[in-house]
DRENPA-3360 file (N, C-alpha, C; in nm, 2 decimals, always signed):
BEGIN
1 = MANNIQKI = -0.39/+1.04/-1.14/-0.28/+0.97/-1.07/-0.33/+0.87/-0.97 ~ -0.43/+0.91/-0.90/-0.49/+0.82/-0.80/-0.53/+0.68/-0.85 ~ -0.58/+0.68/-0.97/-0.62/+0.55/-1.03/-0.50/+0.46/-1.06 ~ -0.39/+0.52/-1.10/-0.27/+0.45/-1.12/-0.21/+0.39/-0.99 ~ -0.22/+0.48/-0.89/-0.17/+0.43/-0.76/-0.26/+0.32/-0.70 ~ -0.39/+0.33/-0.72/-0.48/+0.23/-0.67/-0.45/+0.10/-0.74 ~ -0.43/+0.10/-0.87/-0.39/-0.02/-0.95/-0.26/-0.08/-0.89 ~ -0.16/+0.00/-0.86/-0.04/-0.05/-0.81/-0.06/-0.11/-0.68;
9 = VLNAIHTL = -0.13/-0.05/-0.59/-0.16/-0.10/-0.45/-0.23/-0.23/-0.46 ~ -0.34/-0.24/-0.54/-0.42/-0.36/-0.56/-0.33/-0.47/-0.62 ~ -0.25/-0.44/-0.72/-0.16/-0.54/-0.78/-0.06/-0.59/-0.67 ~ -0.01/-0.50/-0.59/+0.09/-0.54/-0.49/+0.03/-0.63/-0.39 ~ -0.10/-0.61/-0.35/-0.16/-0.69/-0.25/-0.19/-0.83/-0.32 ~ -0.23/-0.83/-0.44/-0.25/-0.96/-0.51/-0.12/-1.04/-0.52 ~ -0.01/-0.97/-0.56/+0.12/-1.04/-0.57/+0.16/-1.10/-0.43 ~ +0.14/-1.02/-0.33/+0.17/-1.07/-0.19/+0.09/-1.19/-0.16;
17 = GEIEDKEA = -0.04/-1.19/-0.20/-0.13/-1.31/-0.18/-0.07/-1.43/-0.25 ~ -0.02/-1.42/-0.37/+0.04/-1.53/-0.45/+0.17/-1.58/-0.38 ~ +0.25/-1.49/-0.34/+0.38/-1.52/-0.27/+0.35/-1.59/-0.14 ~ +0.26/-1.54/-0.06/+0.23/-1.59/+0.08/+0.12/-1.70/+0.08 ~ +0.07/-1.73/-0.04/-0.04/-1.82/-0.05/-0.16/-1.79/+0.04 ~ -0.20/-1.66/+0.04/-0.31/-1.62/+0.12/-0.42/-1.57/+0.04 ~ -0.53/-1.65/+0.04/-0.64/-1.63/-0.04/-0.71/-1.49/-0.02 ~ -0.71/-1.45/+0.11/-0.77/-1.32/+0.15/-0.71/-1.20/+0.07;
25 = FLNPDENM = -0.59/-1.22/+0.01/-0.52/-1.11/-0.06/-0.54/-1.12/-0.21 ~ -0.60/-1.22/-0.26/-0.60/-1.25/-0.40/-0.70/-1.16/-0.48 ~ -0.81/-1.11/-0.41/-0.91/-1.03/-0.48/-0.93/-0.90/-0.40 ~ -0.83/-0.82/-0.39/-0.84/-0.70/-0.31/-0.93/-0.59/-0.39 ~ -0.99/-0.51/-0.31/-1.06/-0.40/-0.37/-1.03/-0.27/-0.28 ~ -1.09/-0.16/-0.33/-1.05/-0.03/-0.26/-1.10/-0.02/-0.12 ~ -1.20/-0.10/-0.08/-1.25/-0.10/+0.06/-1.18/-0.20/+0.15 ~ -1.08/-0.27/+0.11/-1.02/-0.37/+0.19/-0.95/-0.31/+0.31;
33 = RLFGGSGV = -0.97/-0.36/+0.42/-0.90/-0.32/+0.55/-0.77/-0.40/+0.55 ~ -0.66/-0.33/+0.57/-0.53/-0.39/+0.56/-0.47/-0.42/+0.70 ~ -0.47/-0.33/+0.79/-0.40/-0.34/+0.91/-0.47/-0.28/+1.03 ~ -0.47/-0.35/+1.15/-0.53/-0.30/+1.26/-0.68/-0.35/+1.27 ~ -0.74/-0.36/+1.38/-0.88/-0.39/+1.39/-0.92/-0.51/+1.31 ~ -0.99/-0.49/+1.21/-1.04/-0.60/+1.12/-0.95/-0.62/+1.00 ~ -0.83/-0.57/+1.00/-0.74/-0.58/+0.89/-0.70/-0.72/+0.86 ~ -0.66/-0.75/+0.74/-0.63/-0.89/+0.70/-0.48/-0.92/+0.71;
41 = MDSLNIVM = -0.40/-0.81/+0.73/-0.25/-0.83/+0.73/-0.19/-0.81/+0.87 ~ -0.08/-0.89/+0.89/-0.01/-0.87/+1.01/+0.11/-0.78/+0.98 ~ +0.19/-0.75/+1.08/+0.30/-0.65/+1.05/+0.40/-0.70/+0.95 ~ +0.43/-0.83/+0.94/+0.52/-0.88/+0.84/+0.46/-0.86/+0.70 ~ +0.33/-0.88/+0.68/+0.27/-0.86/+0.55/+0.27/-0.72/+0.51 ~ +0.25/-0.63/+0.61/+0.26/-0.48/+0.58/+0.40/-0.44/+0.53 ~ +0.50/-0.50/+0.60/+0.64/-0.47/+0.55/+0.66/-0.52/+0.41 ~ +0.62/-0.64/+0.38/+0.63/-0.69/+0.25/+0.55/-0.61/+0.14;
49 = LIAEIEDQ = +0.43/-0.57/+0.18/+0.35/-0.49/+0.09/+0.42/-0.35/+0.06 ~ +0.47/-0.29/+0.17/+0.54/-0.16/+0.15/+0.65/-0.17/+0.05 ~ +0.73/-0.28/+0.06/+0.85/-0.30/-0.03/+0.80/-0.32/-0.17 ~ +0.69/-0.40/-0.18/+0.64/-0.43/-0.32/+0.58/-0.30/-0.38 ~ +0.51/-0.22/-0.31/+0.45/-0.10/-0.36/+0.57/+0.00/-0.40 ~ +0.67/+0.02/-0.31/+0.78/+0.11/-0.34/+0.85/+0.06/-0.47 ~ +0.87/-0.07/-0.49/+0.93/-0.12/-0.61/+0.84/-0.09/-0.74 ~ +0.71/-0.12/-0.72/+0.62/-0.10/-0.84/+0.61/+0.05/-0.87;
57 = VAEELGIS = +0.60/+0.14/-0.77/+0.59/+0.28/-0.80/+0.72/+0.33/-0.88 ~ +0.83/+0.28/-0.83/+0.96/+0.31/-0.90/+0.96/+0.26/-1.04 ~ +0.92/+0.14/-1.06/+0.92/+0.08/-1.19/+0.82/+0.14/-1.29 ~ +0.69/+0.16/-1.24/+0.59/+0.21/-1.33/+0.58/+0.36/-1.35 ~ +0.61/+0.43/-1.24/+0.60/+0.58/-1.24/+0.74/+0.64/-1.25 ~ +0.85/+0.57/-1.23/+0.98/+0.63/-1.23/+1.01/+0.72/-1.11 ~ +0.94/+0.70/-1.00/+0.95/+0.79/-0.89/+0.99/+0.70/-0.76 ~ +1.09/+0.74/-0.69/+1.13/+0.67/-0.57/+1.06/+0.73/-0.45;
65 = ITLADDRA = +0.99/+0.65/-0.37/+0.92/+0.69/-0.25/+0.96/+0.60/-0.14 ~ +0.94/+0.66/-0.02/+0.96/+0.58/+0.11/+0.83/+0.59/+0.19 ~ +0.76/+0.47/+0.20/+0.63/+0.47/+0.27/+0.65/+0.45/+0.42 ~ +0.74/+0.38/+0.47/+0.76/+0.36/+0.61/+0.86/+0.46/+0.67 ~ +0.81/+0.57/+0.71/+0.90/+0.67/+0.77/+0.83/+0.73/+0.89 ~ +0.90/+0.83/+0.96/+0.84/+0.89/+1.08/+0.71/+0.96/+1.04 ~ +0.70/+1.02/+0.93/+0.57/+1.08/+0.89/+0.46/+0.99/+0.88 ~ +0.48/+0.87/+0.82/+0.37/+0.77/+0.81/+0.33/+0.72/+0.95;
73 = MSQKTSPF = +0.43/+0.70/+1.03/+0.40/+0.64/+1.16/+0.34/+0.74/+1.26 ~ +0.35/+0.87/+1.23/+0.30/+0.97/+1.33/+0.16/+1.02/+1.29 ~ +0.11/+0.97/+1.18/-0.03/+1.00/+1.13/-0.13/+0.96/+1.24 ~ -0.23/+1.05/+1.26/-0.34/+1.01/+1.35/-0.41/+0.89/+1.30 ~ -0.44/+0.88/+1.17/-0.50/+0.76/+1.11/-0.39/+0.70/+1.03 ~ -0.35/+0.57/+1.06/-0.24/+0.50/+0.99/-0.28/+0.50/+0.84 ~ -0.18/+0.53/+0.75/-0.20/+0.52/+0.61/-0.21/+0.37/+0.57 ~ -0.18/+0.28/+0.66/-0.18/+0.14/+0.62/-0.31/+0.07/+0.67;
81 = RSVKTLVR = -0.40/+0.15/+0.72/-0.53/+0.10/+0.77/-0.61/+0.03/+0.66 ~ -0.62/+0.09/+0.54/-0.70/+0.04/+0.43/-0.64/+0.07/+0.30 ~ -0.69/+0.01/+0.19/-0.65/+0.05/+0.06/-0.67/+0.20/+0.03 ~ -0.79/+0.25/+0.07/-0.82/+0.39/+0.04/-0.72/+0.48/+0.11 ~ -0.69/+0.45/+0.24/-0.60/+0.54/+0.31/-0.46/+0.54/+0.26 ~ -0.42/+0.42/+0.21/-0.28/+0.40/+0.16/-0.27/+0.47/+0.02 ~ -0.37/+0.46/-0.06/-0.37/+0.53/-0.19/-0.37/+0.68/-0.17 ~ -0.45/+0.73/-0.08/-0.45/+0.87/-0.05/-0.31/+0.92/+0.00;
89 = YIDNLLKE = -0.25/+0.84/+0.08/-0.12/+0.88/+0.14/-0.01/+0.88/+0.03 ~ -0.01/+0.78/-0.06/+0.08/+0.77/-0.17/+0.06/+0.89/-0.26 ~ -0.06/+0.91/-0.30/-0.10/+1.02/-0.39/-0.05/+1.16/-0.33 ~ -0.06/+1.18/-0.20/-0.01/+1.30/-0.14/+0.14/+1.31/-0.15 ~ +0.21/+1.20/-0.12/+0.36/+1.19/-0.13/+0.40/+1.23/-0.27 ~ +0.34/+1.17/-0.37/+0.38/+1.20/-0.51/+0.35/+1.34/-0.55 ~ +0.24/+1.40/-0.51/+0.21/+1.54/-0.54/+0.31/+1.63/-0.48 ~ +0.36/+1.60/-0.36/+0.46/+1.68/-0.29/+0.59/+1.68/-0.36;
97 = QS = +0.62/+1.56/-0.43/+0.75/+1.55/-0.50/+0.75/+1.62/-0.63 ~ +0.63/+1.64/-0.69/+0.63/+1.71/-0.82/+0.62/+1.85/-0.82;
% end
């Protein structure tokens, strides 16, 4: 499942890069820092990314998830810090739903 989630996240980042015309988003990889510190995204980009990922998960996996909630915001390490942390967070959400 994690491989499918990673593909969805990377595709969503790439799609956002095309929409926003941001070259830094066009070739994402699993080590990409997203938000905070040396992250490439600002808060608006994160909101757009969350919406895109939620749409793609629903379309490709047939599962509805909410990424921006109290649980995500209360994590010691933000799930939006990097591609790896986001994939891990989504994978855990999906495992809990099944």
